[in-house]
C-alpha positions in Angstrom: -22.4 8.8 -54.8 -19.6 6.5 -55.9 -18.0 4.7 -52.9 -15.0 2.5 -53.6 -14.2 -0.6 -51.7 -10.5 -1.7 -51.9 -10.9 -5.2 -53.5 -7.5 -6.8 -53.2 -8.5 -9.2 -50.4 -11.0 -9.4 -47.5 -14.6 -8.6 -46.9 -15.4 -6.7 -50.1 -18.8 -7.9 -51.2 -20.5 -7.3 -47.9 -19.5 -3.6 -48.0 -20.6 -3.3 -51.6 -24.0 -4.8 -50.7 -24.5 -2.3 -47.9 -23.6 0.6 -50.1 -26.1 -0.6 -52.8 -28.8 -1.1 -50.1 -28.4 2.6 -49.2 -28.9 3.6 -52.9 -25.3 4.4 -53.8 -22.9 3.0 -56.3 -20.2 0.6 -54.9 -17.1 0.4 -56.9 -14.5 -2.4 -56.7 -11.0 -0.9 -56.5 -8.5 -3.3 -57.8 -6.2 -1.0 -59.8 -5.3 2.6 -59.9 -7.8 3.6 -62.6 -10.7 2.3 -60.3 -10.0 5.2 -57.9 -11.2 7.8 -60.4 -14.2 9.9 -59.4 -14.7 8.3 -56.0 -16.5 10.2 -53.2 -15.0 7.9 -50.6 -13.3 4.6 -50.2 -13.6 1.7 -47.7 -10.6 -0.4 -46.7 -12.2 -3.7 -45.6 -11.2 -6.3 -43.1 -9.0 -9.2 -44.1 -5.3 -9.8 -43.8 -3.6 -6.5 -43.4 -0.2 -7.9 -44.3 -1.5 -9.4 -47.6 -3.5 -6.3 -48.4 -0.5 -4.1 -47.7 1.7 -6.2 -50.0 -0.9 -6.1 -52.8 -1.2 -2.3 -52.4 2.5 -2.1 -53.1 2.5 -4.6 -55.9 -0.5 -2.9 -57.7 1.2 0.5 -57.2 -2.0 1.8 -55.4 -0.3 2.5 -52.1 1.2 5.9 -52.7 -1.6 7.3 -54.9 -4.2 6.2 -52.4 -2.1 7.8 -49.6 -2.0 11.1 -51.5 -5.7 11.0 -52.2 -6.4 10.5 -48.4 -4.0 13.3 -47.4 -5.8 15.5 -50.0 -9.1 14.8 -48.3 -10.7 11.7 -49.8 -12.9 10.2 -47.1 -11.7 6.8 -46.0 -13.1 4.2 -43.7 -10.9 1.3 -42.5 -12.6 -1.7 -40.9 -10.4 -4.1 -38.9 -7.4 -4.7 -41.3 -8.3 -1.3 -42.9 -7.6 0.3 -39.5 -4.1 -1.2 -39.5 -3.5 0.0 -43.0 -4.3 3.6 -42.1 -2.5 3.7 -38.7 0.8 5.7 -38.5 2.1 3.2 -35.9 1.7 -0.5 -35.4 2.8 -2.0 -32.1 6.0 -4.0 -32.4 6.5 -3.2 -36.0 9.0 -0.7 -37.5 6.9 0.1 -40.6 3.3 0.7 -41.4 1.4 0.9 -44.7 -0.5 4.1 -45.6 0.6 5.9 -42.3 -2.0 8.7 -42.5 -4.0 8.5 -39.3 -2.5 9.6 -36.0 -3.1 6.4 -34.1 -1.1 3.4 -32.8 -2.8 0.0 -33.1 -2.2 -3.4 -31.7 -3.0 -6.3 -34.1 -5.2 -9.2 -33.0 -6.0 -7.5 -29.7 -8.9 -9.8 -29.1 -7.1 -13.1 -29.8 -7.5 -15.6 -32.5 -10.5 -16.5 -34.7 -12.0 -18.6 -31.9 -12.1 -15.5 -29.7 -14.5 -13.7 -32.0 -17.5 -12.1 -30.4 -20.5 -9.8 -30.9 -21.6 -6.9 -28.6 -24.5 -4.4 -28.8 -23.2 -0.9 -28.1 -24.6 2.6 -28.5 -22.2 4.8 -30.5 -23.8 8.2 -30.1 -21.8 9.6 -33.0 -23.4 7.1 -35.3 -26.8 6.2 -33.8 -29.0 6.6 -30.7 -29.9 2.8 -30.9 -27.5 0.0 -29.9 -25.4 -1.2 -32.9 -24.3 -4.9 -33.3 -20.5 -4.9 -33.2 -18.8 -8.0 -34.6 -15.2 -8.5 -33.6 -13.0 -11.0 -35.5 -9.4 -11.0 -34.5 -9.8 -7.2 -34.4 -7.1 -4.6 -33.7 -7.5 -1.9 -31.0 -6.2 1.6 -30.9 -3.6 1.8 -28.0 -2.8 5.5 -28.5 -4.4 8.5 -30.2 -2.5 11.6 -31.2 -3.3 15.1 -32.5 -6.9 15.6 -33.6 -8.1 12.0 -33.3 -11.6 11.7 -31.8 -12.4 8.5 -30.0 -15.9 7.4 -31.0 -16.3 4.1 -29.2 -14.6 2.0 -26.5 -15.5 -1.6 -25.6 -14.0 -3.0 -22.3 -11.9 0.2 -22.0 -10.3 -0.5 -25.4 -10.6 2.1 -28.3 -12.4 0.4 -31.2 -13.6 3.3 -33.3 -12.1 6.7 -34.0 -12.2 9.6 -36.5 -9.7 12.2 -37.7 -10.8 14.7 -40.3 -11.7 12.6 -43.4 -10.6 9.3 -41.8 -12.8 6.9 -39.9 -11.7 3.5 -38.4 -13.5 0.6 -36.7 -12.1 -2.6 -35.1 -15.4 -4.3 -35.7 -17.2 -5.3 -38.9 -20.5 -3.5 -39.5 -20.7 -5.1 -43.0 -21.2 -8.5 -41.3 -24.5 -7.3 -39.8 -27.8 -6.2 -41.3 -27.5 -2.8 -39.6 -26.6 0.0 -42.1 -26.0 2.8 -39.6 -22.2 2.8 -39.8 -22.3 2.8 -43.6 -24.8 5.7 -43.5 -22.4 7.6 -41.2 -19.5 7.1 -43.6 -21.6 8.1 -46.6 -22.5 11.3 -44.8 -18.8 11.9 -44.3 -18.4 11.6 -48.1 -21.0 14.3 -48.9 
């Protein structure tokens, strides 16, 4: 399988390494041509404002949006969640605006407030997964067919809607491959 990782900014190499460990081809997506023949794409953590600006500058934003609407499986981690959300608290505009969620940026505070928690996410694994939160967003509202997959401290931190999967946390920053396996299964 060919799994793309949007490679404009953020935690790219860690996702590529996890994809490779699972025996699949990880593809850096830096320009429109790189999206050809992908089975799925990961939008990594990083600075959502910067990634959004670069999506527009590279003219990837609208073609990527169309591919997602047409069914391309997508996983947004942290900043990727913000990119996919239809609504961002306190902001008039979003980016891809494809997932029926409202998100709040930096819901867990600044870099110094980063933390790790072990949580069972039954949709993904029967064993506790290490969840790493770094200035993560949270989902404050879900609409339509969005399925909440995980909450931490009564905050929604993972959800799924059709071909879209989002997490506030960073599975790529752990040695655990279960979230990546889950997404690759979505791409089959």
